C-alpha positions in Angstrom: -2.3 -21.2 29.6 -0.8 -18.0 31.0 -3.0 -15.6 33.1 -2.8 -11.9 32.4 -0.9 -11.4 35.6 1.7 -14.1 34.7 2.2 -12.6 31.3 2.7 -9.1 32.8 5.2 -10.6 35.3 7.1 -12.7 32.8 10.3 -11.1 31.9 11.0 -10.8 28.2 14.4 -10.6 26.7 15.6 -8.8 23.5 18.0 -10.0 20.8 21.2 -9.5 22.9 19.8 -11.4 25.8 19.1 -8.3 27.8 15.8 -7.9 29.6 13.4 -5.5 28.1 12.7 -2.3 29.9 9.2 -1.5 31.3 8.8 1.0 28.5 9.6 -1.6 25.9 7.3 -4.1 27.5 4.5 -1.5 27.5 5.2 -0.6 23.9 4.8 -4.3 22.9 1.5 -4.6 24.7 0.2 -1.4 23.2 1.2 -2.6 19.7 -0.6 -5.9 20.3 -3.7 -4.1 21.5 -3.9 -1.8 18.5 -3.4 -4.8 16.1 -6.1 -6.7 17.9 -8.5 -3.8 17.8 -8.0 -3.4 14.0 -8.5 -7.2 13.4 -11.6 -7.3 15.5 -12.9 -4.2 13.9 -12.9 -6.0 10.6 -14.6 -9.0 12.3 -11.7 -11.3 11.6 -10.3 -14.2 13.7 -6.6 -14.6 14.1 -6.8 -17.5 11.6 -8.5 -15.1 9.1 -5.7 -12.6 9.6 -3.2 -15.4 9.1 -4.8 -16.3 5.7 -4.8 -12.7 4.6 -1.3 -11.8 5.8 0.7 -14.9 5.6 1.8 -14.4 9.2 1.3 -17.5 11.4 -1.6 -17.4 13.8 0.7 -18.3 16.8 2.8 -15.3 15.9 -0.3 -13.1 15.7 -1.5 -14.4 19.1 1.9 -13.7 20.8 2.1 -10.3 19.2 -1.4 -9.4 20.4 -0.7 -10.6 23.9 2.6 -8.7 24.2 4.7 -11.9 24.3 6.5 -11.6 21.0 9.8 -9.7 21.1 11.6 -10.5 17.9 9.6 -10.1 14.7 10.5 -8.4 11.4 9.3 -5.2 10.0 8.3 -7.3 7.0 5.9 -9.3 9.1 4.5 -6.1 10.6 4.1 -4.6 7.2 2.2 -7.8 6.0 -0.1 -7.5 9.0 -0.8 -3.8 8.3 -1.4 -4.4 4.6 -3.8 -7.3 5.4 -5.6 -5.0 7.9 -6.2 -2.7 4.9 -4.0 0.0 6.5 -6.5 0.2 9.4 -3.6 0.3 11.9 -3.6 3.6 13.7 -1.2 4.1 16.6 -3.3 7.0 17.7 -6.1 4.6 18.4 -4.5 3.5 21.6 -5.8 5.3 24.7 
């Protein structure tokens, strides 16, 4: 299991094999945080969101923890739809 520090220090790479910038890494973490808040706000587990969205629980976990780089907009749309549109990027402080 990765500690929060190890996750923060682990370099992630994009599609062309180039390391992500700090801004991109921060964006991924923020996206994951917002998704997790929305899921928890509905009282759902990751498995519950998996059942409702069709997106694998492992993918949801990686996304929520800022460790998923390559995922499709279709998957993101499935998650947002399952979360009943309760995905607000303005939620993140």
